[in-house]
C-alpha positions as CSV (number, residue, x, y, z in Angstrom):
1,M,-2.2,32.1,5.7
2,G,0.7,29.5,5.4
3,I,2.9,31.1,7.8
4,E,-0.3,30.9,10.7
5,K,-0.9,27.2,9.6
6,A,3.2,26.6,10.3
7,K,4.1,28.9,13.1
8,G,2.5,27.6,15.9
9,S,3.7,23.7,14.8
10,R,7.2,24.1,13.8
11,G,8.7,22.6,17.3
12,E,7.2,19.3,16.7
13,F,9.1,18.6,13.0
14,E,12.4,18.8,15.6
15,G,14.5,15.8,16.3
16,V,15.2,12.3,14.8
17,Y,12.8,11.2,11.8
18,S,12.9,7.5,11.0
19,L,12.7,6.7,7.2
20,M,10.7,4.0,6.3
21,L,11.2,1.2,4.0
22,T,8.5,-0.5,1.7
23,P,8.9,-4.3,2.4
24,F,8.1,-6.5,-0.7
25,D,7.2,-10.2,-1.1
26,E,8.4,-12.1,-3.5
27,S,5.8,-11.4,-6.4
28,G,7.0,-7.1,-5.9
29,E,3.9,-6.7,-4.0
30,I,4.0,-4.7,-0.8
31,D,4.2,-6.8,2.3
32,W,1.1,-5.3,4.4
33,K,1.9,-7.5,7.2
34,T,5.7,-6.7,7.5
35,Y,5.2,-3.5,7.1
36,E,3.0,-3.2,10.2
37,A,5.6,-5.0,12.1
38,Y,7.9,-2.5,10.9
39,I,6.4,0.4,12.3
40,E,5.8,-1.1,15.2
41,W,9.7,-1.7,15.6
42,Q,10.6,1.9,14.3
43,L,8.1,3.1,17.2
44,S,9.6,1.3,19.9
45,H,12.9,3.4,19.6
46,K,10.7,6.6,20.3
47,P,11.7,8.4,17.2
48,N,10.5,12.2,17.1
49,G,8.5,11.1,13.7
50,L,7.9,8.8,10.9
51,F,9.0,9.7,7.5
52,A,6.4,7.2,6.0
53,V,6.6,8.3,2.2
54,C,10.3,9.0,1.3
55,G,13.0,7.7,-1.1
56,S,13.7,5.1,1.4
57,S,10.3,4.0,0.8
58,E,11.3,3.6,-3.2
59,M,8.3,6.1,-3.2
60,A,9.3,6.8,-7.2
61,H,8.3,3.2,-7.7
62,L,4.8,2.9,-6.1
63,S,1.5,4.1,-7.0
64,L,-0.5,6.9,-5.4
65,Q,-2.9,4.5,-3.6
66,E,0.0,2.5,-2.2
67,R,1.6,5.6,-0.6
68,I,-1.9,6.6,0.5
69,V,-2.0,3.4,2.2
70,L,1.5,3.4,3.3
71,A,0.8,6.8,4.9
72,E,-2.4,6.0,6.6
73,L,-1.1,2.7,8.2
74,A,1.7,4.4,9.6
75,V,-0.5,7.5,11.1
76,K,-2.8,4.8,12.5
77,R,0.0,2.8,14.4
78,A,2.2,5.8,15.1
79,G,-0.6,7.5,17.8
80,H,0.8,10.7,19.0
81,T,4.0,10.4,17.3
82,P,4.2,12.5,13.8
83,V,4.4,11.2,10.5
84,V,5.0,13.2,7.3
85,A,4.7,11.8,3.8
86,T,5.9,13.3,0.2
87,A,2.6,14.2,-1.2
88,N,3.9,15.9,-5.2
89,L,4.7,13.0,-7.1
90,E,2.1,12.9,-9.5
91,Q,2.2,15.3,-12.8
92,G,1.0,18.6,-12.6
93,V,0.1,21.3,-10.4
94,E,-3.6,20.4,-10.0
95,E,-2.8,16.6,-9.6
96,N,-0.5,17.8,-7.0
97,K,-2.9,19.4,-5.1
98,E,-5.6,16.6,-5.3
99,E,-2.6,14.4,-3.9
100,I,-1.6,16.6,-1.4
101,K,-5.4,16.5,-0.3
102,R,-5.4,12.9,-0.4
103,I,-2.7,12.5,1.5
104,A,-3.7,14.9,4.3
105,E,-7.0,13.3,4.5
106,M,-5.0,10.1,6.0
107,G,-3.8,12.4,9.3
108,V,-0.4,12.8,8.6
109,S,1.2,15.9,10.9
110,G,2.8,17.4,7.6
111,I,3.2,16.8,4.1
112,V,6.6,16.6,2.0
113,L,7.0,18.6,-1.4
114,V,10.4,17.6,-3.5
115,P,11.7,19.7,-6.5
116,P,10.0,17.8,-9.8
117,A,12.4,16.2,-12.6
118,G,14.3,19.4,-14.1
119,M,12.7,22.5,-12.4
120,G,15.4,23.3,-10.5
121,E,17.2,24.4,-13.3
122,D,15.1,27.6,-13.0
123,Q,15.0,28.2,-8.9
124,R,12.8,31.3,-9.4
125,K,10.1,28.5,-11.2
126,L,10.8,26.2,-8.7
127,G,10.0,28.6,-5.4
128,Q,6.9,29.6,-7.4
129,Y,5.8,26.5,-7.5
130,L,6.4,25.1,-4.2
131,A,4.9,28.4,-2.9
132,Q,1.9,27.7,-4.8
133,L,1.5,24.1,-3.3
134,A,2.3,24.9,0.3
135,E,-0.5,27.4,0.2
136,A,-3.0,24.5,-1.0
137,S,-1.9,22.4,1.5
138,P,-4.2,21.9,4.6
139,V,-1.1,21.1,6.8
140,P,2.4,22.1,7.6
141,V,5.1,21.6,4.8
142,L,8.4,20.5,4.9
143,L,10.9,20.4,1.4
144,Y,13.0,17.8,0.7
145,E,16.0,17.6,-1.6
146,C,15.5,14.4,-3.2
147,P,18.0,13.2,-5.3
148,I,16.1,10.9,-7.3
149,W,15.4,14.0,-9.6
150,K,17.9,16.4,-10.7
151,P,18.3,19.1,-10.2
152,H,17.4,18.7,-6.5
153,L,19.0,21.4,-4.8
154,I,16.7,24.6,-3.1
155,D,19.0,27.8,-3.1
156,A,18.9,29.1,0.1
157,D,17.3,32.6,-0.9
158,I,14.3,30.4,-2.4
159,Y,13.9,28.2,0.9
160,S,14.1,31.4,2.8
161,D,11.4,32.9,1.0
162,L,9.3,29.9,1.2
163,V,9.7,29.9,5.2
164,N,9.0,33.2,5.7
165,R,6.5,34.2,3.0
166,H,4.8,31.0,2.4
167,G,5.1,29.2,6.0
168,V,7.0,26.0,5.0
169,V,8.6,24.7,8.0
170,G,11.6,23.5,7.3
171,I,14.0,21.2,4.9
172,K,15.7,17.7,4.7
173,D,18.6,19.1,3.5
174,T,21.2,17.0,1.1
175,T,23.4,19.9,0.0
176,C,26.3,17.9,1.7
177,T,28.1,21.1,2.6
178,M,28.8,23.1,5.4
179,E,28.3,26.1,3.5
180,G,25.0,25.3,2.0
181,I,23.8,23.7,5.4
182,L,24.7,27.2,7.0
183,A,23.0,29.1,4.3
184,K,19.9,27.5,4.8
185,I,20.1,27.7,8.6
186,N,20.9,31.4,8.8
187,G,18.7,32.6,5.7
188,A,15.6,31.2,7.8
189,P,16.6,31.2,11.4
190,D,12.7,30.1,12.1
191,G,12.8,27.3,9.7
192,I,13.9,23.6,10.7
193,V,16.9,22.4,8.9
194,L,17.0,18.5,8.9
195,Q,20.0,16.9,8.2
196,A,20.4,13.8,5.4
197,N,24.3,13.8,5.2
198,T,25.9,11.6,8.0
199,P,29.3,12.7,7.8
200,L,28.2,16.4,8.6
201,M,25.6,15.1,11.2
202,L,27.1,16.3,14.3
203,A,28.8,19.6,13.3
204,S,25.5,20.4,11.6
205,L,23.3,19.7,14.7
206,Q,26.1,21.8,16.7
207,Q,25.9,25.0,14.0
208,G,22.0,24.8,14.1
209,A,20.4,21.9,12.7
210,R,17.4,20.9,14.3
211,G,16.8,17.3,13.6
212,I,18.1,14.3,11.4
213,M,16.4,12.1,8.7
214,A,19.2,9.9,7.1
215,I,19.0,6.9,5.6
216,T,20.6,5.3,8.8
217,T,17.2,5.7,10.6
218,T,15.3,3.2,8.7
219,A,17.3,0.7,10.7
220,V,19.0,2.3,13.5
221,A,17.0,5.5,14.7
222,D,17.9,4.4,18.1
223,V,21.8,5.3,17.2
224,A,20.8,8.2,15.8
225,L,19.0,9.3,18.7
226,K,21.8,9.3,20.9
227,L,23.5,11.5,18.7
228,W,20.7,14.0,18.4
229,K,20.4,13.7,22.6
230,H,23.8,14.4,23.3
231,A,25.2,16.3,20.4
232,L,25.4,19.7,22.4
233,D,26.6,18.1,25.6
234,E,29.6,19.5,27.4
235,D,31.2,16.1,27.2
236,Q,31.0,14.9,23.7
237,T,31.8,11.2,24.1
238,I,28.4,9.8,23.5
239,A,27.7,11.8,20.9
240,K,31.2,11.1,18.7
241,E,30.9,7.4,19.6
242,A,26.8,7.7,17.8
243,H,28.6,9.4,15.2
244,R,31.1,7.2,14.3
245,Q,29.0,4.2,14.2
246,L,26.5,5.9,11.8
247,I,29.3,7.1,9.2
248,F,30.6,3.4,9.5
249,L,26.8,2.3,8.5
250,D,26.2,4.6,6.2
251,S,29.0,3.7,3.7
252,L,28.1,0.3,3.9
253,L,24.3,1.1,3.4
254,G,25.2,2.6,0.1
255,M,26.8,-1.0,-1.1
256,G,23.0,-1.7,-2.6
257,Y,20.7,0.4,-0.6
258,T,17.7,0.0,0.4
259,A,18.3,-3.9,-0.1
260,T,21.5,-3.5,2.7
261,A,18.9,-1.8,5.1
262,K,16.1,-4.2,5.0
263,Y,18.9,-7.0,5.6
264,L,20.1,-4.9,8.6
265,V,16.4,-4.5,9.9
266,S,15.9,-8.3,9.6
267,L,18.9,-8.9,11.6
268,R,17.6,-6.4,14.2
269,G,14.5,-8.6,14.4
270,V,12.0,-7.8,12.0
271,P,12.0,-10.3,9.2
272,M,12.0,-8.3,6.0
273,S,12.7,-9.8,2.3
274,T,15.5,-7.9,0.8
275,R,13.5,-7.5,-2.6
276,T,13.1,-3.6,-4.0
277,R,11.4,-2.1,-6.9
278,G,14.3,0.2,-7.5
279,G,16.5,-2.7,-8.7
280,S,19.1,-2.7,-5.8
281,A,20.2,-6.0,-4.5
282,I,22.3,-7.3,-1.8
283,Q,25.6,-9.0,-2.5
284,P,27.3,-11.5,-0.7
285,T,30.4,-9.0,0.5
286,S,27.4,-6.2,1.3
287,A,25.7,-8.5,3.5
288,K,29.0,-9.8,5.5
289,A,30.0,-6.3,6.0
290,I,26.5,-5.6,7.3
291,E,26.8,-8.5,9.6
292,A,30.2,-7.5,10.7
293,W,28.8,-3.9,11.6
294,F,25.8,-5.5,13.5
295,E,28.1,-7.9,15.5
296,A,30.2,-4.5,16.5
297,F,27.5,-2.1,17.4
298,C,24.5,-4.6,18.1
299,G,25.3,-8.1,19.0
300,S,25.1,-8.8,23.0
């Protein structure tokens, strides 16, 4: 059942996905008005899709109801642009199935599954768990090697089995090695490997990765789209320049992510507090570095 569900729709999950931040007001509540403005701003860059409930959304610090509304608002404003959202953050398989059902009812194009904390120590058990949820999903399924919970990686043979036997569409890969990336690409040629590691991004696209899901897309999906569109050009000039910009920015965002990304979004025109629930904060030196990158690559 799962394979039939996925095969006709795999193509729509290729390309650049904008990872979505969650803006908070000074009290720590979600700033829904800013979130809706941010969705529109992200869509103005014409990404191939939105990842509405993800690590960048601080999903580990959101209630189920908050996650549902984030997905719902993204779908309502996205139109024909696909929206995916993580849907197995509750405890237990049956609770996860109910969560998948509720997220799917918001109209998402696909749901995303992450390895729960500790389960990756037994890859066979992890595979069985993900297969059970994939089969229960009414919409296509992507996997996400989310580094919030350890161990977060999915063995290439387990991933291949999930694609070939259980209809999983693809994976947001965070192995951060070409060996690991190629093992997934070659192990499941029909699957879509979406790359999260920025330094290896151009090489992975040239070796068969079929999209980008990286933290830089929270603020510069337009630059990621340049890389995606020109990665296989005979003349690599545009792709290489876009890749350099993303590599520089990736290192800067790490100086207090997600607060750093929120600061850059504000510089680019969507006023957003740098408040987070995860505890990150932007320091004066980080702000100066982000400002320098913005002036160099986005200034008129």
